[in-house]
TORRO-910214 format. One record per atom (N, C-alpha, C, O, CB): x, y, z; residue number from 1; residue in three letters. Coordinates in steps of 0.2 Angstrom, whole numbers, always signed. Glycine has a CB too. Layout:
BEGIN
SITE    east   north      up   num   residu
SITE       X       Y       Z   NUM      ALA
...
This chain:
BEGIN
SITE    east   north      up   num   residu
SITE     -71     +16     +49     1      MET
SITE     -64     +14     +51     1      MET
SITE     -63     +17     +58     1      MET
SITE     -63     +23     +59     1      MET
SITE     -59     +16     +46     1      MET
SITE     -61     +12     +62     2      HIS
SITE     -59     +14     +69     2      HIS
SITE     -52     +13     +71     2      HIS
SITE     -50      +7     +70     2      HIS
SITE     -64     +10     +74     2      HIS
SITE     -48     +18     +73     3      GLU
SITE     -41     +17     +74     3      GLU
SITE     -41     +14     +81     3      GLU
SITE     -44     +17     +86     3      GLU
SITE     -38     +24     +74     3      GLU
SITE     -37      +9     +82     4      ARG
SITE     -36      +6     +89     4      ARG
SITE     -29      +4     +91     4      ARG
SITE     -28      +4     +97     4      ARG
SITE     -40      +0     +89     4      ARG
SITE     -25      +3     +86     5      ASN
SITE     -18      +1     +88     5      ASN
SITE     -13      +6     +86     5      ASN
SITE     -13      +9     +81     5      ASN
SITE     -16      -6     +85     5      ASN
SITE      -7      +6     +90     6      THR
SITE      -2     +10     +88     6      THR
SITE      +3      +6     +84     6      THR
SITE      +5      +0     +86     6      THR
SITE      +2     +13     +94     6      THR
SITE      +5      +8     +78     7      VAL
SITE      +9      +4     +74     7      VAL
SITE     +16      +8     +74     7      VAL
SITE     +17     +13     +71     7      VAL
SITE      +6      +4     +66     7      VAL
SITE     +21      +4     +76     8      ASP
SITE     +28      +7     +76     8      ASP
SITE     +31      +6     +69     8      ASP
SITE     +28      +2     +65     8      ASP
SITE     +32      +4     +82     8      ASP
SITE     +37      +9     +68     9      GLY
SITE     +40      +9     +62     9      GLY
SITE     +42      +2     +59     9      GLY
SITE     +41      +0     +53     9      GLY
SITE     +46     +13     +62     9      GLY
SITE     +44      -2     +64    10      ARG
SITE     +46      -9     +62    10      ARG
SITE     +40     -13     +60    10      ARG
SITE     +40     -17     +55    10      ARG
SITE     +50     -13     +68    10      ARG
SITE     +35     -12     +64    11      GLU
SITE     +28     -16     +62    11      GLU
SITE     +25     -13     +56    11      GLU
SITE     +23     -17     +52    11      GLU
SITE     +23     -15     +68    11      GLU
SITE     +25      -7     +55    12      LEU
SITE     +23      -4     +48    12      LEU
SITE     +26      -7     +42    12      LEU
SITE     +23     -10     +38    12      LEU
SITE     +24      +4     +48    12      LEU
SITE     +33      -7     +42    13      HIS
SITE     +36     -10     +37    13      HIS
SITE     +36     -17     +36    13      HIS
SITE     +35     -20     +31    13      HIS
SITE     +44      -8     +37    13      HIS
SITE     +36     -21     +42    14      ALA
SITE     +36     -28     +42    14      ALA
SITE     +29     -30     +40    14      ALA
SITE     +28     -35     +36    14      ALA
SITE     +37     -31     +49    14      ALA
SITE     +24     -27     +42    15      ARG
SITE     +17     -29     +40    15      ARG
SITE     +15     -28     +33    15      ARG
SITE     +13     -32     +30    15      ARG
SITE     +12     -26     +45    15      ARG
SITE     +17     -22     +31    16      THR
SITE     +15     -21     +24    16      THR
SITE     +20     -25     +19    16      THR
SITE     +17     -27     +14    16      THR
SITE     +16     -13     +22    16      THR
SITE     +26     -26     +21    17      ALA
SITE     +30     -30     +17    17      ALA
SITE     +28     -38     +16    17      ALA
SITE     +28     -41     +11    17      ALA
SITE     +38     -30     +19    17      ALA
SITE     +25     -40     +22    18      ALA
SITE     +23     -47     +23    18      ALA
SITE     +17     -47     +18    18      ALA
SITE     +16     -53     +15    18      ALA
SITE     +21     -49     +30    18      ALA
SITE     +12     -42     +18    19      ARG
SITE      +6     -43     +14    19      ARG
SITE      +8     -43      +7    19      ARG
SITE      +5     -46      +3    19      ARG
SITE      +2     -37     +15    19      ARG
SITE     +13     -39      +5    20      CYS
SITE     +16     -39      -2    20      CYS
SITE     +18     -46      -4    20      CYS
SITE     +17     -48     -10    20      CYS
SITE     +21     -34      -3    20      CYS
SITE     +22     -49      +0    21      GLU
SITE     +24     -56      -1    21      GLU
SITE     +19     -61      -3    21      GLU
SITE     +20     -66      -6    21      GLU
SITE     +29     -58      +4    21      GLU
SITE     +13     -60      +0    22      GLU
SITE      +7     -64      -1    22      GLU
SITE      +3     -63      -8    22      GLU
SITE      -1     -67     -10    22      GLU
SITE      +2     -63      +5    22      GLU
SITE      +5     -57     -11    23      LEU
SITE      +1     -55     -17    23      LEU
SITE      +5     -58     -23    23      LEU
SITE     +11     -58     -24    23      LEU
SITE      +1     -48     -18    23      LEU
SITE      +1     -62     -27    24      PRO
SITE      +4     -65     -33    24      PRO
SITE      +7     -60     -38    24      PRO
SITE      +5     -55     -40    24      PRO
SITE      -2     -69     -37    24      PRO
SITE     +13     -62     -40    25      GLY
SITE     +17     -58     -45    25      GLY
SITE     +21     -52     -42    25      GLY
SITE     +24     -48     -45    25      GLY
SITE     +13     -55     -50    25      GLY
SITE     +20     -51     -35    26      ALA
SITE     +23     -45     -32    26      ALA
SITE     +31     -46     -31    26      ALA
SITE     +33     -52     -30    26      ALA
SITE     +20     -43     -25    26      ALA
SITE     +35     -41     -32    27      GLU
SITE     +42     -42     -32    27      GLU
SITE     +45     -35     -28    27      GLU
SITE     +42     -30     -29    27      GLU
SITE     +45     -43     -38    27      GLU
SITE     +50     -37     -24    28      LEU
SITE     +54     -31     -21    28      LEU
SITE     +59     -29     -25    28      LEU
SITE     +63     -33     -28    28      LEU
SITE     +56     -33     -14    28      LEU
SITE     +60     -22     -27    29      THR
SITE     +65     -20     -30    29      THR
SITE     +68     -14     -27    29      THR
SITE     +66     -11     -22    29      THR
SITE     +63     -17     -38    29      THR
SITE     +74     -11     -29    30      HIS
SITE     +77      -6     -26    30      HIS
SITE     +80      -1     -31    30      HIS
SITE     +86      +1     -32    30      HIS
SITE     +83      -8     -22    30      HIS
SITE     +76      +2     -36    31      PRO
SITE     +78      +6     -41    31      PRO
SITE     +80     +13     -39    31      PRO
SITE     +84     +17     -42    31      PRO
SITE     +72      +7     -46    31      PRO
SITE     +79     +15     -33    32      PHE
SITE     +81     +22     -30    32      PHE
SITE     +86     +21     -24    32      PHE
SITE     +87     +26     -21    32      PHE
SITE     +75     +25     -27    32      PHE
SITE     +89     +15     -24    33      GLY
SITE     +94     +14     -19    33      GLY
SITE     +91     +10     -13    33      GLY
SITE     +85      +9     -13    33      GLY
SITE     +97     +20     -16    33      GLY
SITE     +96      +8      -8    34      ASP
SITE     +94      +4      -3    34      ASP
SITE     +89      +7      +2    34      ASP
SITE     +86      +4      +6    34      ASP
SITE    +100      +2      +1    34      ASP
SITE     +88     +14      +2    35      GLU
SITE     +84     +18      +6    35      GLU
SITE     +77     +17      +5    35      GLU
SITE     +72     +18      +9    35      GLU
SITE     +86     +25      +6    35      GLU
SITE     +75     +14      -1    36      TRP
SITE     +68     +13      -3    36      TRP
SITE     +67      +6      -5    36      TRP
SITE     +70      +4     -10    36      TRP
SITE     +67     +18      -9    36      TRP
SITE     +62      +3      -2    37      ASP
SITE     +60      -3      -4    37      ASP
SITE     +54      -2      -9    37      ASP
SITE     +49      +1      -7    37      ASP
SITE     +58      -8      +2    37      ASP
SITE     +54      -4     -15    38      VAL
SITE     +49      -3     -20    38      VAL
SITE     +46      -9     -22    38      VAL
SITE     +49     -14     -25    38      VAL
SITE     +52      +1     -26    38      VAL
SITE     +40     -10     -21    39      TYR
SITE     +36     -16     -23    39      TYR
SITE     +32     -15     -29    39      TYR
SITE     +29     -10     -30    39      TYR
SITE     +31     -19     -17    39      TYR
SITE     +33     -20     -34    40      LYS
SITE     +30     -19     -41    40      LYS
SITE     +26     -26     -42    40      LYS
SITE     +28     -31     -40    40      LYS
SITE     +36     -18     -46    40      LYS
SITE     +22     -25     -47    41      VAL
SITE     +18     -31     -50    41      VAL
SITE     +19     -30     -57    41      VAL
SITE     +17     -24     -60    41      VAL
SITE     +11     -31     -48    41      VAL
SITE     +22     -34     -61    42      ARG
SITE     +23     -34     -68    42      ARG
SITE     +26     -27     -70    42      ARG
SITE     +25     -24     -75    42      ARG
SITE     +16     -35     -72    42      ARG
SITE     +31     -25     -66    43      GLY
SITE     +35     -19     -67    43      GLY
SITE     +32     -13     -65    43      GLY
SITE     +35      -7     -66    43      GLY
SITE     +37     -19     -75    43      GLY
SITE     +26     -13     -63    44      LYS
SITE     +22      -7     -61    44      LYS
SITE     +22      -6     -53    44      LYS
SITE     +21     -11     -49    44      LYS
SITE     +15      -7     -63    44      LYS
SITE     +24      +0     -50    45      VAL
SITE     +25      +1     -43    45      VAL
SITE     +18      +1     -40    45      VAL
SITE     +13      +5     -43    45      VAL
SITE     +28      +8     -42    45      VAL
SITE     +17      -2     -34    46      PHE
SITE     +11      -2     -30    46      PHE
SITE     +12      +0     -23    46      PHE
SITE      +8      +2     -20    46      PHE
SITE      +7      -8     -31    46      PHE
SITE     +19      +0     -21    47      MET
SITE     +20      +2     -14    47      MET
SITE     +28      +3     -13    47      MET
SITE     +32      +0     -17    47      MET
SITE     +18      -4      -9    47      MET
SITE     +29      +9      -9    48      LEU
SITE     +36     +11      -8    48      LEU
SITE     +36     +11      +0    48      LEU
SITE     +32     +14      +3    48      LEU
SITE     +38     +17     -12    48      LEU
SITE     +42      +9      +2    49      GLN
SITE     +44     +10      +9    49      GLN
SITE     +50     +14     +10    49      GLN
SITE     +55     +13      +7    49      GLN
SITE     +44      +3     +13    49      GLN
SITE     +50     +18     +15    50      SER
SITE     +57     +22     +17    50      SER
SITE     +56     +25     +23    50      SER
SITE     +51     +23     +27    50      SER
SITE     +58     +27     +11    50      SER
SITE     +59     +30     +25    51      ALA
SITE     +59     +34     +31    51      ALA
SITE     +60     +42     +29    51      ALA
SITE     +64     +43     +25    51      ALA
SITE     +64     +32     +37    51      ALA
SITE     +56     +46     +33    52      LEU
SITE     +57     +53     +32    52      LEU
SITE     +59     +56     +39    52      LEU
SITE     +55     +55     +44    52      LEU
SITE     +50     +56     +29    52      LEU
SITE     +64     +59     +39    53      ASP
SITE     +67     +62     +46    53      ASP
SITE     +66     +56     +51    53      ASP
SITE     +65     +58     +57    53      ASP
SITE     +62     +68     +48    53      ASP
SITE     +68     +50     +49    54      GLY
SITE     +69     +45     +54    54      GLY
SITE     +62     +41     +55    54      GLY
SITE     +62     +36     +59    54      GLY
SITE     +71     +47     +60    54      GLY
SITE     +56     +44     +52    55      VAL
SITE     +50     +41     +54    55      VAL
SITE     +48     +36     +48    55      VAL
SITE     +48     +39     +42    55      VAL
SITE     +44     +46     +55    55      VAL
SITE     +47     +30     +49    56      PRO
SITE     +45     +25     +43    56      PRO
SITE     +39     +27     +40    56      PRO
SITE     +34     +29     +43    56      PRO
SITE     +45     +18     +46    56      PRO
SITE     +39     +27     +33    57      ILE
SITE     +33     +28     +29    57      ILE
SITE     +32     +23     +24    57      ILE
SITE     +36     +19     +22    57      ILE
SITE     +33     +35     +26    57      ILE
SITE     +25     +22     +22    58      VAL
SITE     +24     +18     +16    58      VAL
SITE     +19     +22     +11    58      VAL
SITE     +14     +25     +14    58      VAL
SITE     +20     +12     +19    58      VAL
SITE     +21     +22      +5    59      ASN
SITE     +17     +25      +0    59      ASN
SITE     +13     +20      -4    59      ASN
SITE     +16     +15      -6    59      ASN
SITE     +21     +29      -5    59      ASN
SITE      +6     +21      -5    60      LEU
SITE      +2     +17      -8    60      LEU
SITE      -3     +20     -13    60      LEU
SITE      -4     +26     -11    60      LEU
SITE      -2     +13      -3    60      LEU
SITE      -5     +17     -18    61      LYS
SITE     -10     +20     -23    61      LYS
SITE     -16     +19     -19    61      LYS
SITE     -18     +15     -15    61      LYS
SITE     -10     +16     -29    61      LYS
SITE     -21     +24     -21    62      ALA
SITE     -28     +24     -18    62      ALA
SITE     -32     +28     -23    62      ALA
SITE     -29     +33     -27    62      ALA
SITE     -28     +28     -11    62      ALA
SITE     -38     +26     -24    63      SER
SITE     -43     +30     -28    63      SER
SITE     -43     +37     -25    63      SER
SITE     -42     +38     -19    63      SER
SITE     -50     +26     -29    63      SER
SITE     -44     +42     -29    64      PRO
SITE     -45     +49     -26    64      PRO
SITE     -50     +49     -21    64      PRO
SITE     -49     +53     -16    64      PRO
SITE     -47     +54     -32    64      PRO
SITE     -56     +46     -22    65      ALA
SITE     -61     +47     -16    65      ALA
SITE     -59     +43     -10    65      ALA
SITE     -60     +46      -4    65      ALA
SITE     -68     +44     -19    65      ALA
SITE     -56     +37     -11    66      ASP
SITE     -54     +34      -5    66      ASP
SITE     -48     +37      -1    66      ASP
SITE     -48     +38      +5    66      ASP
SITE     -51     +26      -7    66      ASP
SITE     -43     +40      -5    67      GLY
SITE     -38     +43      -3    67      GLY
SITE     -40     +49      +2    67      GLY
SITE     -37     +51      +7    67      GLY
SITE     -33     +46      -8    67      GLY
SITE     -45     +53      -1    68      ARG
SITE     -47     +59      +2    68      ARG
SITE     -51     +57      +9    68      ARG
SITE     -49     +60     +14    68      ARG
SITE     -52     +63      -2    68      ARG
SITE     -55     +52      +9    69      ALA
SITE     -58     +49     +15    69      ALA
SITE     -53     +47     +20    69      ALA
SITE     -54     +48     +26    69      ALA
SITE     -63     +44     +13    69      ALA
SITE     -48     +43     +18    70      LEU
SITE     -43     +41     +22    70      LEU
SITE     -39     +47     +26    70      LEU
SITE     -38     +46     +32    70      LEU
SITE     -38     +36     +19    70      LEU
SITE     -37     +52     +22    71      ARG
SITE     -34     +57     +24    71      ARG
SITE     -38     +61     +30    71      ARG
SITE     -35     +64     +35    71      ARG
SITE     -31     +62     +19    71      ARG
SITE     -44     +61     +28    72      GLU
SITE     -49     +65     +33    72      GLU
SITE     -50     +61     +39    72      GLU
SITE     -51     +64     +44    72      GLU
SITE     -55     +66     +29    72      GLU
SITE     -50     +55     +39    73      SER
SITE     -51     +51     +45    73      SER
SITE     -45     +48     +49    73      SER
SITE     -46     +45     +54    73      SER
SITE     -56     +45     +43    73      SER
SITE     -39     +49     +46    74      HIS
SITE     -33     +46     +49    74      HIS
SITE     -28     +52     +49    74      HIS
SITE     -25     +53     +44    74      HIS
SITE     -31     +40     +46    74      HIS
SITE     -25     +54     +55    75      THR
SITE     -20     +59     +55    75      THR
SITE     -13     +56     +52    75      THR
SITE      -9     +60     +50    75      THR
SITE     -19     +62     +62    75      THR
SITE     -13     +49     +52    76      ASP
SITE      -6     +46     +50    76      ASP
SITE      -6     +45     +43    76      ASP
SITE      -1     +43     +40    76      ASP
SITE      -6     +40     +54    76      ASP
SITE     -12     +47     +39    77      ILE
SITE     -12     +46     +32    77      ILE
SITE     -12     +53     +29    77      ILE
SITE     -17     +57     +30    77      ILE
SITE     -18     +42     +30    77      ILE
SITE      -7     +54     +24    78      THR
SITE      -7     +61     +21    78      THR
SITE      -6     +60     +14    78      THR
SITE      -5     +54     +11    78      THR
SITE      +0     +64     +24    78      THR
SITE      -6     +65     +10    79      PRO
SITE      -5     +64      +2    79      PRO
SITE      +2     +61      +1    79      PRO
SITE      +6     +62      +5    79      PRO
SITE      -6     +71      -1    79      PRO
SITE      +2     +57      -4    80      GLY
SITE      +8     +54      -6    80      GLY
SITE     +14     +58      -6    80      GLY
SITE     +15     +63     -10    80      GLY
SITE      +7     +50     -13    80      GLY
SITE     +19     +56      -2    81      TYR
SITE     +26     +59      -2    81      TYR
SITE     +29     +58      -9    81      TYR
SITE     +31     +52     -11    81      TYR
SITE     +30     +57      +4    81      TYR
SITE     +31     +64     -12    82      HIS
SITE     +35     +63     -19    82      HIS
SITE     +31     +59     -24    82      HIS
SITE     +34     +57     -29    82      HIS
SITE     +41     +60     -18    82      HIS
SITE     +24     +59     -23    83      MET
SITE     +20     +55     -28    83      MET
SITE     +14     +60     -30    83      MET
SITE     +13     +65     -28    83      MET
SITE     +17     +49     -25    83      MET
SITE     +10     +58     -35    84      ASN
SITE      +4     +61     -37    84      ASN
SITE      -1     +61     -31    84      ASN
SITE      -3     +56     -29    84      ASN
SITE      +1     +58     -43    84      ASN
SITE      -2     +67     -28    85      LYS
SITE      -6     +68     -22    85      LYS
SITE     -13     +66     -23    85      LYS
SITE     -16     +64     -18    85      LYS
SITE      -6     +75     -20    85      LYS
SITE     -15     +65     -29    86      ARG
SITE     -22     +63     -30    86      ARG
SITE     -23     +56     -30    86      ARG
SITE     -28     +53     -28    86      ARG
SITE     -25     +66     -36    86      ARG
SITE     -18     +52     -32    87      HIS
SITE     -18     +45     -33    87      HIS
SITE     -14     +41     -28    87      HIS
SITE     -14     +35     -28    87      HIS
SITE     -16     +43     -40    87      HIS
SITE     -10     +44     -24    88      TRP
SITE      -6     +41     -19    88      TRP
SITE      -7     +44     -12    88      TRP
SITE      -8     +49     -11    88      TRP
SITE      +2     +41     -21    88      TRP
SITE      -6     +39      -7    89      ILE
SITE      -6     +41      +0    89      ILE
SITE      +0     +39      +4    89      ILE
SITE      +4     +34      +1    89      ILE
SITE     -12     +38      +4    89      ILE
SITE      +2     +42      +9    90      THR
SITE      +8     +40     +13    90      THR
SITE      +5     +39     +20    90      THR
SITE      +1     +43     +23    90      THR
SITE     +13     +46     +14    90      THR
SITE      +7     +33     +23    91      VAL
SITE      +5     +31     +29    91      VAL
SITE     +12     +31     +34    91      VAL
SITE     +17     +29     +32    91      VAL
SITE      +2     +23     +30    91      VAL
SITE     +11     +35     +39    92      ARG
SITE     +17     +36     +44    92      ARG
SITE     +16     +32     +50    92      ARG
SITE     +11     +31     +52    92      ARG
SITE     +17     +44     +46    92      ARG
SITE     +22     +29     +52    93      ALA
SITE     +22     +25     +58    93      ALA
SITE     +21     +30     +64    93      ALA
SITE     +22     +36     +64    93      ALA
SITE     +29     +21     +58    93      ALA
SITE     +20     +26     +70    94      GLY
SITE     +19     +30     +76    94      GLY
SITE     +13     +32     +78    94      GLY
SITE     +12     +34     +84    94      GLY
SITE     +24     +36     +76    94      GLY
SITE      +8     +32     +74    95      GLY
SITE      +1     +34     +75    95      GLY
SITE      -3     +28     +77    95      GLY
SITE      -1     +23     +78    95      GLY
SITE      -2     +38     +70    95      GLY
SITE     -10     +30     +77    96      ARG
SITE     -15     +25     +79    96      ARG
SITE     -18     +23     +72    96      ARG
SITE     -22     +27     +69    96      ARG
SITE     -20     +27     +84    96      ARG
SITE     -17     +17     +70    97      ILE
SITE     -20     +14     +64    97      ILE
SITE     -21      +7     +65    97      ILE
SITE     -17      +3     +67    97      ILE
SITE     -16     +16     +57    97      ILE
SITE     -27      +4     +63    98      ASP
SITE     -28      -3     +63    98      ASP
SITE     -24      -7     +58    98      ASP
SITE     -24      -6     +52    98      ASP
SITE     -36      -4     +61    98      ASP
SITE     -20     -12     +61    99      PRO
SITE     -15     -16     +57    99      PRO
SITE     -19     -19     +51    99      PRO
SITE     -16     -20     +46    99      PRO
SITE     -12     -21     +61    99      PRO
SITE     -25     -21     +52   100      ASP
SITE     -29     -24     +47   100      ASP
SITE     -31     -19     +41   100      ASP
SITE     -31     -21     +35   100      ASP
SITE     -36     -27     +49   100      ASP
SITE     -31     -13     +43   101      LEU
SITE     -32      -8     +38   101      LEU
SITE     -26      -8     +33   101      LEU
SITE     -27      -7     +27   101      LEU
SITE     -34      -1     +41   101      LEU
SITE     -20      -8     +36   102      LEU
SITE     -14      -8     +32   102      LEU
SITE     -14     -14     +27   102      LEU
SITE     -12     -13     +21   102      LEU
SITE      -8      -9     +37   102      LEU
SITE     -16     -20     +29   103      ASP
SITE     -17     -25     +24   103      ASP
SITE     -21     -23     +19   103      ASP
SITE     -20     -24     +13   103      ASP
SITE     -19     -32     +28   103      ASP
SITE     -27     -20     +20   104      ASP
SITE     -32     -19     +15   104      ASP
SITE     -29     -13     +11   104      ASP
SITE     -31     -13      +5   104      ASP
SITE     -38     -16     +19   104      ASP
SITE     -26      -8     +13   105      LEU
SITE     -23      -3      +9   105      LEU
SITE     -18      -6      +4   105      LEU
SITE     -17      -4      -1   105      LEU
SITE     -20      +2     +14   105      LEU
SITE     -13     -10      +7   106      VAL
SITE      -9     -13      +2   106      VAL
SITE     -12     -17      -3   106      VAL
SITE     -10     -17      -9   106      VAL
SITE      -4     -18      +6   106      VAL
SITE     -17     -21      -2   107      THR
SITE     -21     -25      -6   107      THR
SITE     -24     -21     -12   107      THR
SITE     -24     -22     -18   107      THR
SITE     -26     -30      -3   107      THR
SITE     -27     -15      -9   108      GLU
SITE     -31     -11     -14   108      GLU
SITE     -26      -7     -19   108      GLU
SITE     -27      -7     -24   108      GLU
SITE     -35      -6     -10   108      GLU
SITE     -20      -5     -16   109      SER
SITE     -15      -2     -20   109      SER
SITE     -13      -7     -26   109      SER
SITE     -13      -5     -32   109      SER
SITE      -9      +0     -16   109      SER
SITE     -12     -13     -24   110      TYR
SITE     -10     -19     -29   110      TYR
SITE     -15     -20     -34   110      TYR
SITE     -14     -20     -40   110      TYR
SITE      -9     -25     -25   110      TYR
SITE     -21     -20     -32   111      LEU
SITE     -27     -21     -36   111      LEU
SITE     -28     -15     -41   111      LEU
SITE     -30     -16     -47   111      LEU
SITE     -33     -23     -33   111      LEU
SITE     -27      -9     -39   112      LEU
SITE     -28      -4     -43   112      LEU
SITE     -22      -4     -49   112      LEU
SITE     -24      -2     -55   112      LEU
SITE     -27      +3     -39   112      LEU
SITE     -16      -6     -47   113      VAL
SITE     -11      -7     -52   113      VAL
SITE     -13     -13     -57   113      VAL
SITE     -13     -12     -63   113      VAL
SITE      -4      -8     -49   113      VAL
SITE     -15     -18     -54   114      VAL
SITE     -16     -24     -58   114      VAL
SITE     -22     -23     -63   114      VAL
SITE     -22     -25     -69   114      VAL
SITE     -18     -30     -54   114      VAL
SITE     -27     -19     -61   115      ALA
SITE     -33     -17     -65   115      ALA
SITE     -31     -13     -71   115      ALA
SITE     -34     -14     -76   115      ALA
SITE     -38     -13     -61   115      ALA
SITE     -25     -10     -71   116      ASN
SITE     -23      -6     -77   116      ASN
SITE     -18     -10     -81   116      ASN
SITE     -16      -7     -86   116      ASN
SITE     -20      +0     -74   116      ASN
SITE     -16     -16     -79   117      LEU
SITE     -12     -20     -84   117      LEU
SITE     -16     -23     -89   117      LEU
SITE     -22     -24     -88   117      LEU
SITE      -9     -25     -79   117      LEU
SITE     -13     -24     -95   118      PRO
SITE     -17     -28    -100   118      PRO
SITE     -19     -35     -97   118      PRO
SITE     -15     -38     -93   118      PRO
SITE     -12     -29    -106   118      PRO
SITE     -25     -37     -99   119      LYS
SITE     -28     -43     -96   119      LYS
SITE     -23     -49     -96   119      LYS
SITE     -22     -53     -91   119      LYS
SITE     -34     -45    -100   119      LYS
SITE     -19     -50    -101   120      TYR
SITE     -14     -56    -102   120      TYR
SITE      -8     -55     -97   120      TYR
SITE      -5     -60     -96   120      TYR
SITE     -12     -56    -109   120      TYR
SITE      -7     -49     -94   121      GLN
SITE      -2     -48     -89   121      GLN
SITE      -4     -49     -82   121      GLN
SITE      +0     -49     -77   121      GLN
SITE      +2     -42     -90   121      GLN
SITE     -11     -49     -81   122      ARG
SITE     -13     -49     -74   122      ARG
SITE     -12     -55     -70   122      ARG
SITE     -14     -61     -73   122      ARG
SITE     -21     -47     -74   122      ARG
SITE      -9     -55     -65   123      PRO
SITE      -8     -61     -61   123      PRO
SITE     -14     -64     -57   123      PRO
SITE     -15     -70     -55   123      PRO
SITE      -2     -61     -56   123      PRO
SITE     -19     -59     -57   124      VAL
SITE     -26     -61     -53   124      VAL
SITE     -31     -57     -57   124      VAL
SITE     -29     -52     -60   124      VAL
SITE     -25     -59     -46   124      VAL
SITE     -37     -59     -56   125      ASN
SITE     -43     -55     -58   125      ASN
SITE     -44     -49     -53   125      ASN
SITE     -46     -51     -47   125      ASN
SITE     -49     -59     -60   125      ASN
SITE     -43     -43     -54   126      PRO
SITE     -44     -38     -49   126      PRO
SITE     -51     -37     -47   126      PRO
SITE     -52     -35     -41   126      PRO
SITE     -42     -31     -52   126      PRO
SITE     -56     -40     -50   127      GLU
SITE     -63     -39     -48   127      GLU
SITE     -65     -45     -44   127      GLU
SITE     -70     -44     -40   127      GLU
SITE     -68     -39     -54   127      GLU
SITE     -61     -50     -44   128      THR
SITE     -63     -56     -39   128      THR
SITE     -58     -58     -34   128      THR
SITE     -59     -62     -30   128      THR
SITE     -65     -62     -44   128      THR
SITE     -52     -55     -35   129      PHE
SITE     -47     -57     -30   129      PHE
SITE     -49     -56     -23   129      PHE
SITE     -51     -51     -21   129      PHE
SITE     -40     -53     -32   129      PHE
SITE     -47     -61     -19   130      GLY
SITE     -49     -61     -12   130      GLY
SITE     -56     -63     -10   130      GLY
SITE     -57     -63      -4   130      GLY
SITE     -47     -54      -9   130      GLY
SITE     -60     -64     -15   131      GLN
SITE     -67     -65     -13   131      GLN
SITE     -68     -73     -12   131      GLN
SITE     -64     -77     -15   131      GLN
SITE     -72     -63     -19   131      GLN
SITE     -72     -75      -7   132      THR
SITE     -73     -82      -6   132      THR
SITE     -78     -85     -11   132      THR
SITE     -83     -82     -12   132      THR
SITE     -75     -83      +2   132      THR
SITE     -76     -90     -14   133      PRO
SITE     -81     -93     -19   133      PRO
SITE     -87     -95     -16   133      PRO
SITE     -87     -98     -10   133      PRO
SITE     -77     -98     -23   133      PRO
SITE     -92     -95     -19   134      GLU
SITE     -99     -97     -17   134      GLU
SITE     -99    -105     -17   134      GLU
SITE     -97    -108     -22   134      GLU
SITE    -105     -94     -20   134      GLU
SITE    -102    -108     -12   135      VAL
SITE    -102    -115     -12   135      VAL
SITE    -109    -117     -13   135      VAL
SITE    -110    -123     -14   135      VAL
SITE    -100    -118      -5   135      VAL
C-alpha cells in the first residue's frame, strides 16, 4: 500500500459517505446525535464519522490482522476510537492516504458486517460482492 495523496476532512467524510451510498442496504442514521454519522446495514453498524478535537475521523471494522497491518503502515490509521481496538480502526483526516484505499476500507467493513448477518438478511453475497463475473 503506497500513500500518495493528502485527504482533508471534507474529502475524508465525503468520499467514505459516497462509498456507503453505493453499498446495497446501507443506511445513514444518527443514534448518537448529529455529531456522529452512523452507517448501518440491516441495523448493524459498519462505519461511523465524526470529529475529534476538530479533526474529522472515520471508524471502520477491520479483521484483526488487517487492522494491525494498516496501523503499522499508515500513521493516519489508529485503533478504533471508542470501539473494540481489535476489530475497529480509525482513519484520521489530514494525513497521506490513498483515496482508493478509503473505498476499499469502507467496502471491507461493510462486507465483514454482512458476512455475520443471517443469510436471508444479506443484501449481497460477501464472498462474491464486487467481483467481475467471468465471461
